[in-house]
N, C-alpha and C positions, 0 to 999 in steps of 0.2 A: 343544838348549838351550831352544828356544822351548817345546817340550812340557813340559819340566821346570818352567819358570816358571808355566805354566798349572796344573800339578799342585800346586805349592807355594801358589799363590793359592787354589785350591779347598780345600786342606787348612786354610789359615788361616781361611777363611770358615766352615768346619765347626766348627773349634775355637771361634771367636768366638760362633757361634750356640749351641753347646752350653753355653759359659760363661754366656751371657745367660739361657738356659733354666734352668740350674742355679741362678743367682742368683734368678730369678723363683720357682722352686720352693721356695727356702729362705725366702721371705717368708711369714710366718704368714697363714692365711686371713683372720683378723680385720683385717689391715692391707692386704689387697689391694684394688685398685680395678678396676672393670669398666665397660664401655660397653654400654648397652642402647639399641636403636633398632628401629623398625619401626612400620608403620601397620596396625592391625587384625591384630596377630599374637597367637597364643595364649600363655597362661602357660607351657605346656610348651615352646614354641619359645624363649621367653626364658630358661627354665632351661637349655636346651641352649647358649645363648650364654654363660651363666655357667660352665657346665662346660668349654666349650672354652677360655675365657680363664683359668680358675684351675686346670685339670687336676684338679679335684675332682669326686667323684661326688655326686649329689643323691639322697638316699633319701626318697621321698615316696609315699604311698598315694593312688590315684585316688579312693578312698572318702573320704579326708580332705580333699583339695583338688581343686577343679574345674580340671583342666589345660587345658580348652578356652576358658576365659574370655579375652576379647579385650582387648588393650591397644594404645594408640597412644602411643609414647614415643620420646624422643630425648634421652638423657642420656649424657654423656661423662665418664669418670674419676670416677665416684661410688664411695664405699666399699661393700664387699660388704654390710655390715650395712644400709646405706641401700637398696641394690638389693633385698635380701630383704624389707625393711620395705615398700617400694613394692609388691612383687608379692604379699605375703601380708597386707597390711593389711585388717582386717575379717574375717579368717578366725580360727576358734577353734583356733589352733595356736601352738606355740613352735618354736624351732629351736636347734640346737647346732652348733658348728664344731669338728670333731675331725680334726686332721691333714689328710687329703685327703678328708674326708667332710663333707657338709652334711646333717644329719638333721633332717627336718621331722616333728614329732610332735604328738599331741594336746596341748592346753594343760594337761590334768591329768596328763600323764605326767612323772615326775621326770626331770630331765636333768642331766648333769654339766657341760655347757658353759654359756655365758652367753647370756641372752636379754634384752637391754635392752628396757624398755618403749617406748623411742623412741631410735633411734640419736643419739648426740651430734652427729653431722654434720648432723642435721636440726634439732636444737634451736638450733644456732648461727645467727647472722644469715645470711640467704640473699641473695645478690646475683645477680640475674637479668639477663642481657643477651639481646637477641633482635631480631627483625625482624617487622613486621606486613605481610602481603601479602594480595592478593585471590586469587580462584580462577584468575586468569590470571597469577599470580606477579608482579603489579605491586605495587611498594611503596606503602604508604599513609601519606604524611606527615601529621602532625597527629592521628594516632589516639591515643585516650586509654587509658592503662593505669592501673588503680587496684586497691587491695585490696578484696575483697568486704566484709570485716568492719571495715574502717577506710578510708572513702573520702577521708580527709584525706591519705592516702599515695598518691601517684600521679605520673604523668609523661605526656608526649606524645612521639610519635615525631618524629625529625628528617626532613629532606627525603628521606632514603633509607629511611624507615620503620623506623629502628633506635631502640632505647631501652635504658636501664639503670635498674633499680629495686632498692632494698634493702628487705627485709622481715625483721622480727625476731620473727615468729610461726612456729610449726611448720606445715608443710603449707599455706602460704598459697594462697589462690585468687585469681587475677588476673581482673579483668573488663576485657576488651578491647573497645573500641567505636570505631566510625567512622561518620560520617554516610553513610547510605545502605546500611549493612551491619548484619547481625544481630550483636548483642552475644554474645561468646563467653566462657565460663568456662574457665580453664586452671589446673589444680592443679600446683603446683611443689613438689618434694620436696627439692631441693638446689640449690646454686649451679650455674650453667652457662648454656649458650646454648639458647634455644628459638626456634622459628619458628611464628608464629600465622597461620593462614589464615582470613580472614573471608569469609562468603558474603553476596551481595547480598540485600537485603530485597526481597520481592515488592512491597510497597507502602511506599515510603520517602517520607515527607512532606517530608523535608529535602533530598532530592535536587534538584540544579539542573535547571531546565527553561528552554529558550530561549523568550524572548518578543521583542516588537519592541524592537530596540536594547538588548538586555541579557538578563539571566537573572533568574529568581526561583525559588521552590520551591513545591511543592504546598501546603505549610503556609501560606505567606504570600501566595499568589496571590489577587488580587482579581478577576481575570478568568477566563473559561472557556478553559482550555488543556488540550489532550490531546497527549501525546507517544507516538509509536511508535518503539521503539528498533531498532537494527541487527539484533539477534538475532531479532526478530520479522519484520523485512523479509526477511532472508535465508532464512527458512523457505519462502517462496513461490517456486517455480521459474517465474518470469514475467520478461518483459523490460521490462514497464511497472511502475515502482514504485508507481503509484496502485492497480494491481490487487493489490499486496502488502498493502495496508492495508484492503481490503474487509472489512467486518464488524467492524472493530476500534474504530471511532470513533463514539460516539453523535452523532446529528444530521447525519452525513455519509453521503449515499447515492451509491455508485459503481456505475454500471451499464455493463457492456460492450456495445458496439454490434454486435460480431461476434466469432467465434472465430478470425478470420484473424489471424495473427501481426502485431503492430504496429498493429492497429485501435484507434481512439480510444475511450476510455470517456466516459461522461457523468458529470460530477462536480457535485454540488450540496451546499452547506452550508446547512442550515436553509431549504431551499426556494427558489423563484424569486421575486425581488423586483421584477422589471421586466417590462413588457409587450413592449417593443421590444428593449432591450439584452440582451446575453448575461448569464448569471448565473455566469460562470466566476469562481472565486476568484482572488485575487492569489497568484502563486507566486513565492517569493523563494528563490534558491539562493545560499547563502553571502553573503547581503546584497545580491544582484543580482536585480532583477526579470527573470523569464524572458522572453526576447524573444517567444516564442510565448505567446498569451494563454490557453492551456489547452485550446483547441479543436483540431480537425483542421488540419493544415498543408498538405494536398494541394490542388492546383488541378484535377487530372484525375481521372476516374473509374476505378474498378478493382473487383475482386471484394470489396474491403474497404469499399466505399461503398454497399452494397446494403441499408442500413437507416437509420432515423431517427438523426440525429447521427453517421452513419457517416463514416469517413475514416481518415487515418493520424495516429497520435498523436505529438505532439511529445515526450511523456515517454519514449518508447522510446529517445531519445538519452541518457537517464540510466541508468547501470548501477546497479541496486539494491545491488550488492556494494560500491559506493563510498560509500554513504549511511550516515552515523552515526545520524541521527534525522530523523523527519518530525514536525513540530509543527503542530497545527491550532488556529488562533485563531478564535473564533466571536462573542463578545459585543462590545458597544461598548467596554468597558474594554480589551479585548485588541487591538481592530482600529482604534479611532478615530485613533490616532496615525499610521496610514497614510492618513487622510483618505478621499477618494472611492475610492481604489484598493482599500480594504479593505471596501467595502460588502457584498460577497458572501462575506466570510470570507477568511482568509489561510492559506496553506500555507508553512511555513518548512522548507526542506530544508538540512540541514547535512551536508557531506561529512566523511569521516574525516580525523583528524589523528593525528600521532604522540603517544604517551603518555609522560609524563615517567618517566625511570629504567626504561624497559622497551624496550630494543632488541629487535627481533623480525623474523623473516621468516616470512611466512604463505603457504604454497602451497595452492592450492584447486582441486579438479576436481569437476565434476558432469556426469553423463551420464544420458540417459534417453530417454523416448519419450512422444508425445502422440497422442491419437486423439479422434474426435468423441464428445462425452459423451452426446448424445441423438440417437437415430435416430427418424425419422418412420415410422409404421406404414402405408406405402402398400399399396394393393391389389395382390395378386399377379395375374398375367395372367388366370386363370379368373374371378376376381371383377370385374376391370376389364372384361372382355368382357361379362360379365353385366350390368354397369351400362350399358354402351353399347347393348346390344341392347334393354334395357328402355327406355332413353331414346328410341330410334327407335320403339318400339312405342307409347309414350305420345304421341309426336308424330304417329302414324298414318303413318309413313314406312317405306320399305324401304331398307336400306343399299345404295348404288350403288357402282360401281367408280370412285370419284373420291377426291380427297384428303380429303374430309370423312369418308369411311368406309373409308379404306385399311387401318386397323387391323382392320377386320372382314372385308374382302374380298381384300386384296392382300398383307398381311403375314402372316408365319408365326404361326399361332394357338397354337402351343405354346411359342414363345420367351418366356423370362421373365428379362429383364435387370434386375438390381438397379442402378438408376442411382446410388443413394447409395453403394453399394459401389464402383462404377466411378469416380465423380467425387470423392467425399469420404471414401472408405473406407481411405485409406492410413494408414500410421503415420509420424508425423514424428519424426525423430531429433534429439536435443538434445545438444550438447557445449559445455561451458563451462569455462574455465581462468582462474585469476587468481593473480597473484603480487604481494605487497605487502611492502615492506621499510621499516623505520623505525628511526631512531636518535634518542634524545632524552635530554637531561638538563635541569636546572632553567633553563638559559640558552638552549639551542638544541634545537629539535625539527624533525626532517626526516622526511618520508614520501614514498615513491614507489611507484606501483602500475601494473600493466599487466594488461589482460584481453582475452580473445577469446571470442566466443560465436557459435555457429552452430546454426540450427534449420531443418530441412527442412520440407516441407509435407505435408498430407494429400491434396492434389490430385495428379492424375496429371501427371507432368512434373518437370523439374528446377527447382522453385521452392524458394526458401530465403530466410532472413533471416540476415545476417551483420553483426556489430558488433565493432569493436575500440576499446578505451578506454585512455587514459593519465590518470593523476591524480597530483598532487603538492602538497605543502604544506610551507612553511618558516616557522617561528616563531622569532624572536630576541628575547630579553629581556636587558636590562642586568642587571649583578650586583646593583644596588640595586633592581631591579624597577620603576624609574620609567619606563623606556622599553620599549615593546613594539611589535613589528611582525609582521605575518602576511601571507603570500602564499599563495594557493591557485589552482591551475590545473587545470581538467578539460577534457579533449578527447575527443571520440568521433567516429567515422565509421562509419556504418551504411548498408547497402543492402538493400532489400526487393525481391525478385524475385517478382512476381505476374503476374496476367493480368486482363483486363477481360471480365466476363461477369455476367449476372444468374444467379439460381439457378432459372430456369425449366426447366432440364434435369431437375430432380428430378421434374417433373410430366409428363415424356414417357411415353407408353404403354410398358409393359414389353415389349411385343412389337414395338417399333419396330425398324428394321433394325440390323444390326451396324454398328459405327462404322468398321471397317476392311474394305477389300476383301481378297481373298486375296493380292493382290500387295503389300499394305501401305499402299496409298493410302487417303485418307479416302473413306468411302462416304457418298453423299448420297441414295440412293434404293433402293427394292426394288420390282420389278415396275412401274416407272414412277412410283411414288408417292414423292415427295420428303419429307424430314424435316430438321429443324435438327440437324446433327451436333454433339453437346455437346463432343466432343473438339476440334472446330475452334476453339472459343472460347479454348482454352488456348494457341493460337498467337498470340492478341492480347496480346502481352507488355506488361506494365506494370512499369516500374522506377522506384523512388524512392530517391535517395541523400541522406543528410543529414550535414553536417559541423557539429558543435556545439562551441563553445569558450566557456568561462566563465573569467574571471580576476578575482580580487579582491585588493585591496591595502588593508590597514588599518594605521593608525598610532595610537598612543596614548602620551601622556606625562603623568606626574604633576607638575604645577607644584609642588604641595605636597600634603600628605596629604588635603586636602579638595577639591582641584580637579584634574580630569583632562581633558585635551584628547584628542579622538579624531577620526579622519577615515576615511571609508570610500569607496573608489573601486572601481567595478566595471564590467565590460564583458562582454556576452554577444552572440555572433554565431552565427546559424544560416544555413547556406547549403544550399539544397534544389534538387536537379535531378530532373525527372520526364520520362519518355518513355513514350508510349503508342503502340503499333504495331498497325495493322490490315493484316496481310499479305494478299496475294491468295490465299494458301493457305487462309486461314480463311473464305473466301467461297464460297458455292455457285456453281459455274461455270455453272449453268443460268441464273442471273440476272445474274452479274457477270463474264462471260467476258472482256470487254475492259477491265475495271477494274483498274488497278494498285493497289498497296498505298499506304497513307497512314500518316503519322506525326505526332504532336503532341509538341512540346517545351515545357516550362515551367521557368523558373528563378525562384526566389524567394530574396530576401535579407532576413533579419530581423536587426535590430540593436537593442541596448538598452545604454545606458550611464548610470551614476548617480554622483553625487558628493554625499556627505553629511558635512559637518563638524559636530562635536558638542562640547559642553562639559557635563561632569557635575560637580556640586558636592555634597559630602556633609558633614554635621556633626551632632553631637549637639545636641538642642534639647529643653528642657523634659522631660527624662527619656526622650526617644525619639530616633529617627534620621530626619533629613530628607535626602532625595535630590532634587536638581533636575537634570533633563536638558533641554537646549535645543539645537536644531540646525536645519539647513536641508537641503532636498532639491532637487536639480536632476536631472531625468530626461529623457533624449532617446531616443525609440524611432522606428524607421522600418521600413517594409516596402516592397519593390519587386518586383513580379512582371511578368515578360515571358513571353508565350505565343506560340508560332509554330506554325502548321499547315503541313505539307509534304505534297505529293502528286506523282504522276508519277514514281515510282521504277521504274527498269528492272528491278530484282531485289529480292525480299524480303530478301535478305541485306544490303542497303544501308539498311534502314529506320532503323538507329541513327545514320545520318549525315545531318545537315541539308544539307550541301553536295551530297549525291547526289540531292536532290530536283529535279524539273523546275520545280515551282512552290512558292513559299513565301508565306504570308500572315501578317503580324504583327498580332495582336489588340491593341487599345488597351492600353497598359501600365497597371498598377494601382500607383500610388505613394501611400503614406500616411506622413505625418509627424506625430508626437505629441510635444509638449513639455509637461512638467509640472514645476511648481516649488512649493515650500511652505516654511514655517517652522513649527516645532513646539516644544512645551514639555510636559514631564511632571513633575509634582511629587508625590512619594511621601513620606508621613509614617508611620512605624512606631513606635507607642508600646508598648515592652516586649513586642514580638511578640504583642500581644493585640488592639490596635486598629490597623488599617491603612486609610489613605485614599489614593486615587490620582486625581489630576486631570490631564486631558490637554486640550491646546488646539492647534489647527492651523489655519493659513490656507493655502489651496491656490489655485493658478492652473492652468488647463488650456487648451491651444490648441484645444480642441474647441468653444469658445464665442467669440462676438464679444468684442473687447477690453473693452468696457464691462460685460460680464456674466461675465467670465472668472474672477473671484475669489469665494471663498466661505469661510466660517468653519465649522469642525467642532469638536466637543468631547465630552468624556465625563467622568463621575465614577464611581468605583468604590470600594466600602468593604467591609471584612471585619472581623468580630468573632470572635476565637477565645475561646470561653467555657469550654472544657474545663479550663482551668487554675484556674478559680474554685473555691475550697474547697467552697462549697455544692453545686456541680454534682458534684464528686468524691464527696461523701458521698451525694448523692441517686442518682447513677447510677455506682456504682463500676466497672462494666465499661466505661464510656466512657473511652477513652484520648485521643480527639481530637474536638473539635466546633467547627465554624465556620459562621457565617452570612455570606453575601456577597451583594452586589447591585450592579448597575451600570445606568447610563442614559446615553445619548449620542446624538449626531446625526452621521451620516456622509452623504456624498453619493454620487452615481453618475454617472460620465461614460463608462461602458463601452458606448457604442452606436455606435461608429465615428467616423471622422474626416470633416471637411468637410461636416457636416450644415447649418451655418449659412450656407454659400455655395452659389451655383449652380455646378454642375459641367458640363463639356463634354468631349467626346471626339472623336477624328477619325473621319470617315465613310469607308466603303469606296466612294467614288464618284469616285475619281481625284483630281486636284489642279488648281489654277489657278496658273500661274506658279511651279510647283514648291512650292506651298503647299497642304497638305492641308486639305480642308473639315472644319469642326467642326459638331457638333450637340449640343444640350443633353441632358444626362443626368438632371438633377434640379433642381427649383426650390430657391431659397434661402429660409431663414427665419432672419433675424438675431436673432429673439427667443427662440430655444430656450435653456433654462436647465438648471441642475443638477437632477437628481432628488435628493430628500432621503430618508434612511432613519433613522428614530428607533428605537433599539434599547433594550429593557429586559430585564433578567434578574434573577431572585432565586433563590438556591440555598442548600442546606445540605449540608455535608460532615461525615460522622460516621465515627469509627473506634472499634472495639470490641476489647477484649482485646489491648491493645498493638498496635492497628491490624492485627491478624490478619484482621479483617473490616472492610472499608471501604465506605462507601456515599456516593454523591453524587447528589442530586436537584436538578435545575435546571428552572425554568420560564422560557421566553423568549417575548417578543412583539416582533416587528419590524414597523414600519409604514413603508411606502415611498410617498411622495407626489410630486405634480407629475410624473406619468408622461409620458415622451416616447413618442409613438406615430407611426406613419405614417398620417396622416389622409387618407382616401381622397377623391379629387377627381373631379368629373364628367369624362367622357371628352373633352369639347370643350376642356378646358384643355390637352390634349396630354400630360398627366402622370397617372400613376395615383395618386400620393399626394405629400404634403409632410410633413416632420417637424414635429411640433407638441407642445407640452406640454399635457396635459389634467389637470384636477383629479380625478384618479383615485387612490384610496387602496387599497393592497394590504397585507394583514396576514398575516404568517407567525408562527404561535405553536406552542407545543408543550411537551412534557414529555420530559426526558432523564434516564434513571436508569442509574447505574453501580454495580454491586455486585461487589466482589472479595473473595475469601476465600483465606487462606493457612493451612492447617492446620499446627499445630506439628509440627516434624520428629520422627519416632520412629525413632531410630537413623539408618539411611541412607535412610529412606523419606520422601518429601515429596509433598504434593498441593496444587495451586492451582486456583482457578476464578475466572472473571470473566464477568459478564453485563452487556451494555449494551442498553438498550431506548430506542427513540425513538418518540414518538407525535406526528407533525407535523400541523398544520392550516394550510391556505392559504385565504384568503377575500378577495374583492373587496368592500371595505366601501363604497366610493363611486365612482361614475363619472358625473359631471354630464352631463345630456342624453344619456344612453346610448340611450334609446329612439328618438331622432331621428338618431343617428349611424350611420355605416356599420358600427360594431362591434356593433350590436344583433343578437342571435342568436348572436354569438360569445362574448360575456361576459355574465354574469348577476350583478347586485349581490346580495351575500349568499352567493354560491357561490365555489368555487375558480376561479382563473384558468385552470386546466386542466380546466374543466368540459366535459362532453360534452352539448351541447344538441342532442338527437337525438330521433328518432321512437321511440315505444314499440312494440316487437314483442310480439305476444301468441301466439306459437307458430304451429303449422301448422293450417290449416283442415282439419278431418277429412273434409270433404265434397269440397273442391276440390283439396286437396293443395298449396296455396300458402301463403305467409306471410300471417298476419294482422297488419296494422299499425293501431294505434289512430288513428281519425280524431276528434280532439278537437272541432273546430269544426263537424263534420257537413257541411261543404261538399265538393263534388266535388274529387277530387285532394287533394294535401297542400299546405298553406300554412304560413307562418311560425307561425301559431297552433297548429299540430299538433306543433311541436317543443318539448321541455321538458328541463330539466336533470335527467338521470337518474343519470349517473355522473360521476366525475372521475378523472383519471389520476394523482393524487397517491398515494403510499403511505399506507395506513391506519395501519400501524405496521411497524417492522422492528427486529430485534434480532440481536445476535451473542453467541455463547457460546464461551468458551475454557476448556479443561481442560488442566492440566499434571500430569504424574506423573514423579517421579524416584526412582530407586533406585540408590545408589552412582553409577557412571558412566553409567547408562542414563537416558534422558530421552524422554518421549513427550508430544507436544503436539497437541491437536485443536482445530480452529476450525470452528464451524458458523454459518451465517447464515440468517435467516428473514425473509421479507417477505410482506405481504399487500397486494394492489394490484389495481385494475381494469386488465386488459390486453386488447389486441385478440386475439380468438381466431382459430381457423383460418378461420372464415367470412369474417373481415375480409380475409384474403389473397385468397381465391378470388372474392369478390364485387367487391372493388375492382379486381381485375385481369382480370375477365371470364374466369375459369378455372373455369367452373361444372360441377357434377356432371352427367354425361351427355354433355358435350362431349368433344373428343379431348384430354383432360388426365386424368392419373391423379389419384386422390384418396386421402385417408387413410381407414382402414378404418371409422372410426366414422360416415362418411357413409352407410354402408349401412343405418343406422337411418333409413329414409326412408318417405314415404307411397307406397303402392302401389294402394290401392283405398279407396273411401268407407268411413268408419268407422275407419280406421287412426289411432292415436295415435302420432305419431312426432316426432323432433327435426328432421328435414330434409324439405324439400318433395320432390315427385316429380322424377324425372330427366327432363331434356329436352336435346335437341341444339341448341336454338334459344334464344339469349340474349334474343331479342325476343318469344319465344312466351309463352303464357299462364302457364307456370310461373315465368318470370323477368321478366315485364313490369315489375314494380316493383323490378328489380335495383338501380337507383341509390338507391332509397329504403331498400331492405334494407341497403345498404352504409353508410347514415347512420342506422341504427337500433340499438336495444339488442341486436339479434340478433347483432351482430358484436363484442360485448364481454362479458367475464365477470369476476366477482370471482375472483381467483386467489390462491393461496398457494403458496409453495414453501420448502422447507428444503434447503439445499445444504451438503454436507460440503466446506467451502471448503479446508481444509488439514489434513493429518496429517503430522507430522514425528516420526520415531523416530531416535535417535542414541545412540551410545556413545562416551564420551571416556576415553582412556587418558592419565593425567596423569604428569608427571615421568618421562618415558621416558629422556631423555638428560641433562636438566638440570632444575632446579626449575621453569622456566617452559615446558618443552617439553610439547606435547600432540599427540595423534593422535585425530582425531574421525572416526568413520564414521557416515554418516547416510543416511536415505531420506526424500524429500519427495514428497508426493502433493497435487496441486491439483485442485479440482473433482472429487473422487473419485466422488461419486454425489449424486443429488438425489431428493427426494420431493415430488410436486406433484399438483395437480388440473388443471393446465393441459393443454389438448387440442391445442395447436398446436406441439408440439415443445419446444424449450428455453425455459423461462420468462424467463430473463434477457434473451435476445435478442428473444424474443416476436415472431418473424417467421419463418414457414416458408420465406421466400425470402431468408434470410440464414444464414450458417454458425453453427451452435451453438457454444457455448464448448467448449474442448477439455479433456479429462482428461489430466493430465500426471503422470508418475511418474518420479522420478530417484533415482539412487544417487550418493553422492559421498564424498570424503575430504578432510579439511582437516588440514594439518600445520603446527604452530607451533613454531618454534625460537627 
């Protein structure tokens, strides 16, 4: 019975289907409707869609109609006549409909059927409904849709990006536009639904850009603001977001101190403006000042601290994948509202938020490898031994069987160990995964993300960097949009497993003994001659762990349309633990047989909290728009460091435990408290988007000064004139689409020179105690009269856009003058103190020219090309330093020269007779005196630029970033002469050292070899180390980043994408530098790493 029911059911369905098909087949072709859809489909394929839906054959000749022509179409239920009209419009053809045949014939061929000049369905009023989205399938509310030939007919999209428009003209062309996106033309042939996807403009002058306490646009900005977006940041496979923006910002020089993972970079915005204080910019994350000041956060030494400005970066606690944008503020107009905190520039970091009407889940994975980018050309064993034998011969000595000549007499003369390959020749593996989910509508937006990243090391051993991150944001808006609140939380925990060592192991003779004995133990000698085993240093483990948490809570409420109340409350805490171990295993038993291991522990707590209530008032006034912002700032920052040294461990395995030590010594704690308060006002008047003026005033108070000197006033004025809308200019320069003149001037202060400078400080002494009270000793003298440094900033700029902003140019000249410099004034030794902080009437000027040129070629089909060049020509000069000649800074600074001047001796090459360096003796007196030193070089960059190229074709995208810099750098001689590692002694050398003097009459670059640093060849070694011989003008071009990707769109849903990509960082460099990696500029530090990664990103 059951089978019979199934049989009858199937029979009924077949009869019903046949009946429907029969009814469809009885409908005349002229009255049938069809659906046409597809992206970049051929005309032939669309004909097949018609045949399938009508059961009619289409007779057409390939000579008559190009069947390969591409169409992008999405039409549902349109008349057959309309469909044929769409597909054949512009062709010299007619068509006829006969029973089950559609005949397409030459226009001159007589036909029996009907061929309307234009289908009636097209002539009738067309009602178009649709949605406007971006290339991420996010709806674009407020987009404008209008008719091309009648701009009086149009509409805007609603909050969901949807619209409805009626047109009573045939084949209307819609112009769809949205701020920040390229305007798109869409031809409509009949009523129905359409979906319009807009592409982002490469240079969008109306796009919102974050500034201090608000947003502006490139068009209306009166200050110097540069924004780097998430898409650019994510291209760089780095852990430090500051390294991701290298070469992208004019006026901003970012220099890595080492290639060690997590090492701190040097960041300068428009040069150094202070002699004593640091020049770190103010870093603000989601409205919260970063608890770390931008410099290294470590207290203990490691392999990462082996260079100038070396250390562990605080920024490595920020996951670049969590960052939405990084904005750089440079001039007075942009920074003065931050008062003294913004004297060195401001970096605004905004983390990602959920996007309205775009729920999504993004899964991301990237894996790859890193290796040392630059290898030093050390001498192989034969050349090294040749150098050593020649040195002994020059000294008139015979190598003896002792440590001084063990490499020539006791060690294997054929061994050739590549210490670079052994110690830094590994390949570091990188694995990164990230998952982000978001849900958002017009009232509630929520985002949550989690990530994990692991990077191994190029060093031998199990060294690695590990970081885990969590981030979330919640925004709630009332239905009337009067009340808004936002909460963001970012948390990260990372650990860097390193070791403590110098890079002297690279200079070991290549025939030095093997590092391991046959039984696997560390080897310390060969034939009785000992050597420093480089592998032993890798057992001196250094570990640093950082827990970083930022939380921000903002509230805003519109009292009425003109008045808005806001409050920003933020908290940032960073907790840092360090441990440096020196095990017994790492020490040569010949000298430390009875010495147990030692361990040092350091704990640092950094905190920063801020409260900023604000009131904003807006109103129309005299034909323009007036905006007044006023508010107050209270900031509390503290740092507390405790360091403990431990010794007497029974076993190396216990070095990680403080309780296992036999003896512990607590170093004096380092506690710093910083309180900062201020009130500020900003008044902006915008007259018809043509004339804009911006006035800023602020009064600040800092705990770094005596109460009577604690407060100071700062201000700025900025103005802009947009002249491209003037009719005369339009007629005079028709290709000019945008033109703006802007300028700013203001005064900011600087208190970034440490805490407690105005009071005398004391610390406990290690001399026991009296009645359980520790003895105290003075650390520093007080100076209650220290005052704010002041920084006067001026800028003038012109911004020009050509050919609808396809080419955009910005040229800015800046001049910053910093006065009332705070220095450590040196004191006579009999005072018991080396120096005392004191303000000096010294004036530093940083000036320069910044040029930005971007080009966006009009897209041809699916092909696009973009280019961007930024050039910076900076100049630093000490304009005034009263009584410099009688101060202790005479010879360090020179009026009229850079503060980074090299006041050194002038080297004049190698004496062809004696084979030693010639150093110019200016005053003619015996020896070298202060009169023989003169300003020859300075360490400031001469100029630097970054070049970005972008290429797109359909889903493929290729982006290239290159960076160039010209600068005086310490050369290879600087390393060997300052560290007494001289050619001819028992240290290996770079190959170019073989261009040396050998006999009278030789013209060479290097002196004769010698084994004696105090001998005739190197008598003036200390003078050579302070001469022009150890510096060179250097240039380098680095291929900073290459990213290739392919994106598959709309795989499962309109918003789904699959992106495959490859990133390469520091791929190669071209340079004239002779000392290894030009960025690190030190042969005794690890060169930057080349990193290549492959990844996939899936968006649902």
